[in-house]
Structure formats: C-alpha cells, structure tokens
C-alpha positions as CSV (number, residue, x, y, z in Angstrom):
1,M,-13.9,14.7,12.8
2,T,-16.3,14.7,15.6
3,A,-14.9,15.4,18.9
4,V,-16.4,11.5,19.8
5,A,-14.3,10.2,16.7
6,A,-11.3,12.2,17.8
7,A,-11.5,10.9,21.7
8,L,-12.1,7.2,20.1
9,D,-8.9,7.4,18.2
10,A,-6.9,8.6,21.2
11,L,-8.5,5.8,23.2
12,F,-7.6,3.1,20.4
13,A,-3.9,4.9,20.2
14,D,-3.5,4.6,24.1
15,A,-1.3,1.1,24.7
16,N,-3.2,0.7,28.2
17,I,-6.5,0.6,26.4
18,A,-6.1,-1.3,23.0
19,R,-3.5,-3.5,21.4
20,D,-2.3,-4.6,17.9
21,A,-4.7,-7.5,16.3
22,V,-4.4,-8.7,12.7
23,Y,-8.0,-9.2,10.9
24,I,-8.7,-11.1,8.4
25,A,-12.2,-11.5,6.8
26,E,-13.4,-14.5,5.2
27,G,-11.4,-15.2,1.9
28,G,-9.5,-12.0,2.5
29,S,-6.1,-11.2,3.4
30,P,-4.6,-9.9,6.8
31,K,-4.8,-6.5,8.1
32,L,-3.2,-5.0,10.9
33,V,-5.9,-3.3,13.0
34,R,-6.4,-1.9,16.8
35,V,-8.7,-3.3,19.2
36,A,-10.1,-3.0,22.6
37,L,-10.2,-6.5,24.4
38,R,-13.3,-7.3,26.6
39,R,-13.2,-10.3,28.8
40,A,-16.1,-10.0,30.7
41,D,-18.2,-12.7,32.5
42,E,-21.9,-13.0,31.2
43,I,-24.7,-14.4,33.6
44,T,-27.8,-15.6,31.3
45,G,-31.2,-16.6,33.0
46,F,-32.9,-19.9,32.1
47,G,-36.5,-20.1,33.7
48,E,-35.2,-20.4,37.6
49,V,-31.3,-21.0,36.7
50,R,-28.7,-18.5,36.1
51,L,-25.8,-19.7,33.9
52,W,-22.3,-18.1,34.1
53,S,-20.0,-18.2,30.9
54,E,-16.9,-16.1,29.9
55,T,-17.2,-14.2,27.2
56,T,-14.0,-12.7,24.8
57,R,-15.6,-9.7,23.3
58,L,-13.6,-6.8,21.4
59,D,-14.2,-3.5,20.0
60,L,-13.2,-2.5,16.3
61,R,-13.3,0.9,14.7
62,V,-15.8,1.1,12.0
63,A,-12.5,3.1,10.0
64,E,-10.3,0.1,9.8
65,V,-13.1,-2.4,9.7
66,P,-16.1,-1.2,7.7
67,T,-17.9,-5.1,7.3
68,P,-16.6,-7.6,10.1
69,R,-18.8,-10.7,9.6
70,P,-19.1,-14.0,11.6
71,G,-16.6,-16.2,10.5
72,D,-13.9,-13.7,9.9
73,R,-11.0,-14.3,12.2
74,I,-8.9,-12.0,14.5
75,E,-5.2,-13.1,15.8
76,L,-4.7,-11.7,19.1
77,D,-1.3,-12.3,21.0
78,G,-0.9,-15.7,19.3
79,E,-4.3,-16.8,19.6
80,D,-7.0,-17.3,17.2
81,F,-10.5,-16.3,17.4
82,L,-13.4,-16.1,15.2
83,I,-16.5,-13.7,15.0
84,H,-19.3,-15.6,16.6
85,G,-22.8,-13.7,16.1
86,E,-23.8,-10.9,14.7
87,P,-21.4,-7.7,15.2
88,V,-22.7,-4.6,16.6
89,R,-22.5,-1.1,16.3
90,D,-22.6,1.6,19.0
91,R,-24.9,4.9,18.9
92,E,-22.3,6.8,17.0
93,R,-21.7,4.2,14.4
94,L,-18.0,4.4,14.7
95,V,-17.3,1.0,16.8
96,W,-18.6,-2.6,16.5
97,T,-18.4,-5.0,19.5
98,V,-17.9,-8.5,18.3
99,D,-18.0,-11.8,20.3
100,L,-15.3,-14.1,19.8
101,R,-14.9,-17.9,20.0
102,P,-11.3,-19.6,19.7
103,A,-10.8,-21.0,16.1
C-alpha cells in the first residue's frame, strides 16, 4: 500500500470527513461504503451571464466501488440520489468524484 492510499484510508475512516452510505449499482444489490460529501456551489458562465447552482458531489474509494456508472443510486442520510454524468477519477486513480441529483 502506498503512502497516498494509506492516507486516503485514514481520511475515509475519520467521522469528521466521511460517513456511511449505501451504494446500489443499477440492477445490483446494496453495498455499504464510506463517502466524503461535498456540497459546493458552482458558477457557470454562459455568454455574459453567470449561473449559480447548488451541487452535490461526493468521493468514493475505487477499492470499494470500482466502476460507478450514471444511474447508480446512493442512499445518504435517508435521501436517495442518482449518479449524474460520468464519474471522474483522481490522478492517483484511488478516488472517484461523482455528481449526484435527487432520485
């Protein structure tokens, strides 16, 4: 295990940073995973106009969810979300960042 992987395991184990969620692949069975939630605002430019929108993103460890796909579900704190758009892996290829929308 690399130092980066060990550090990520420690971050995802920290209750202040990550929490439990249920990941359900389309047509699959529920799986308990740890996620790091991000609720950042996003500003998108469109010509002269700037559009503000709330986003819900989270990080998943590749070791727990090797191939997340659009349409897969995440249950978090009693709310259901669908993965929206293509997941993106980090440079080390250890973490997926996924965009979510309410189910």
